[in-house]
N, C-alpha and C positions, 0 to 999 in steps of 0.2 A: 434610489439611495440603500446604501448598504446595507443590508440585517445584520445587526449585531448576532456574533455568536457568545451563549449565556447561557451557563447551564439551566437556568431555571428555564430556560424555554424549553431545555429536551421534554421529547413523553418521558414518564415513570420509568417504563422498560429500560431508554437508554442511559437511569443514570445507575440503573441494577445493576444495566451492564458493565458501566467504566469500574463502579464498586466492586465488582467482581476480577476485574481486569487488574485493579490495582493489589486484590489478596493476592490472584496469582502473579504479579509481577514478584513481588513483596514477599513469594515464595511461602507464604500461607499455604497453598497445596503445591505439592510435587508432580513431576511428570511424571506418569502413572496413575496417579491415586485418581478416586472415585468423587464426585464432587457430592455431594447433597442429592437429593430425590427433587423433585419440582415443588411437591410438593413441600419439604419438612424445607426450604429456600424461601415459597412463602409465605411457612406461617411463624416464618425467624423473622422475617422483612417484615412482615400484613400486607402482605399484596396476594393481589387474586395470582393462579398458575398460572391464566393465562399473561397476564405479565409476564411471569418469570419464565415462559414458557416461551417468548419471544429473544427475550435477554440471552438464553440460553443457547437460541439458536443464532441471533450473533457471534456468539463465542465460537460458535462449530464453522461458521462459516470464516469466517476471522480467524483462524485456525489455531487456536488457545486449546480447544476443547475437538473431542472425537466423543463420537458414540459408536457402542457396543450393542447391534436390537437384545433384547431380552436380559441386558447388565446394569446398562448405565450409561451416565456421561462421566467422560475420563479428561483428564490434564494432557495437552499435548506438549512434546519437550520441545514449547515454542523458541525457546533462545539460539533453537539452529532450523526454526522452521522455512522451508521457505514458501509456504502457503499465500503468501503479503506481495508474491511479485501476481502482477493480474495478469502475465504470460508466464509459458511454463515453453518452455524447448525438447524439442524430440528430433530426432531422427529421420523417426519414421510415425504415425500410428501409434504403435503397440513398443515401442520401444520403450527406453525406462526415461527418464527428465536425467537431463542435462544440467549440471549445475551451476548456477545461472551466481556471478561473486563480483560484486562491484569494486570498483579500483577508481584509481584516481580520483577521487571527489572531490567537490571544490563549495564551501556555505560562504555568499558573501548576500552584502545588502545592495541594493539597488533600488530604481525609479525604473515600476513596471510600465512596459512598452503599451500603447496604448493598445491595441488588441487584446495581450493578455490583459491587461487591466479590463478590457470590456467583459471577458470573459468570465470575471472575479466579481464583477457587481462593486467595481472599485472607481473611483477617479482618476482621469488620464494623471499619469505620474505619477502616482502613488509611491508611498514604501512598500516596499518588498522585498521578500529574499530569495535567494535564488542559489537552487542545488542542481550543480554538471555530476553525473556519472557516465565513469566507463564500466560497462558490465562485459566478465570474462565468461564464457560458458568452459564446461571444463570436463572432461568422458574419460575412458579409460584410453585414449590415444594423447589427451595431455590438455594442454588449456590453450585458445585462440578468441579472440576477436569476435565480441554477439552482436553488440549495441550499444548504441550513447543516449541518456535522455539528457535534458535539463524540466527539471519541475520551478514551476514559479506558485508562491503560496504571498498572502498578503502581510503585514507586515505584522500588524500588530496579535493576529492570531497565532503565526510563527514563528518571534523571535527567540527565542528558547532553541533556535535553530543552530544559534551564533555563537551559543556556548556551551554544544556538544563536543565531545570529544572524535576526533577525527574517525581514531578507529571504531569506536560503534557502525559510520556508516558502513564502514566494511564487513562489520559483522553482524548486524541487524538489519532485516530489510528498513526499507525509507518507512509504510506507514507502520509497523512494531514501535518507530521512533516517534510518530507524527501521535502515538493516540500516550505512550509514552509520557514523554515530555510537553509536549502541545494541548494533552485532550483534542484533538480531533479523530474523531472516527469517521471511517469510510464509509456512507451508507447506500450510492450507488453512483458510475460513472456515465458521464456519454463519449463514446469514442469515435473516431471516427480513421479509419483506414486507408489506405491508400496505396500503391506503387512508387519508389522514387527511383527514375535514374539519374541523380547527379545532386550528390552528398555537398551540403555547404564542407565548406574552406575547414574550418574549426570539429566536422565530422571524420573528411578526412584525416587529417592529423590525428586523431582520437585512437578511430578502427585501423589506423594505418596503409586508407584502400584509396583507389582510384580514385578522380573525380565521375567517374561514369561508371559507377559500381549499383547494379537494382539491389534496391530491399525494402523493406515495408518501412514505410512512414505511420505513422499514429497523432493522432492529437487525438488529446483526454482531460474533458472537467471532471472533478471527484469533489462530489457534495456529503456535508455530515447531514444531523437529522434538519427537519425543518426548510429542507431541501437547496441549502445554503453549500453555494461554492467555495472553496478553499483549496483546490489545487489547478494550476492547469500544464498537464504536461506534452512536451514532445521527446519521440523515441522515434529514434532510426535503428530498426534491427537487419543485420544480415539475413539472408535464406541460402548461403552458399554453400552449406552440410546441413543447417539444421532446417525445422520450418518450430512454427508456435502452437502451439494445445491450447485451450482455454475448454473448460469445465463448464455447463451451462447447467441449471437444474431448476429447470419447470415443477417443480412443486412448492416453490414459493409463494 
């Protein structure tokens, strides 16, 4: 049976995290502005410093904030940040990141395929939301096809996506939208990566590549607090001129 997503189920640090995100999103703190210290936030919210520290860690991981050693925690320019893309793309390990630009976004209500419903702990043929996107890369030489992906969400948790202007899906990473409009925070993901040598027809059309194009195929389930799954994503990423890079922090 599917476990409901309920804010009362979330740990205290998760609720504080959402409150801080709401303040940042509303402009309470501006990009570049320093946040109060952990001790100050603990006193203001009548919480332990350890609880506040966990919430602050999530803010940094999510890209809302950054830290400067010996100085404090500062607000990122999160509206234009690419930190919420799980993978970044580069031409080589130490090159700068290639810009990732969502295009041709389509959002619709569907019946979840049986395998997807299983990943999301939903009943077969449950109502769901599907978000399809083509991702373009941009470097000093211009724009090029980079990836195609489709995400599935349970309808009850993600129905707000149906009311969001299409331009927002182009301007902002999907996880910022989910966090702001659906109150879905990504805590961790399980991911399966393999080489694909035959593109599905819809991916061929979107990326303008022939059927037998070699690329990365990625399946991913994202979880929120309480280890509750809320997204299944299938992505196809071309690797003709770029590769994927992801930073893993083993201090957590």
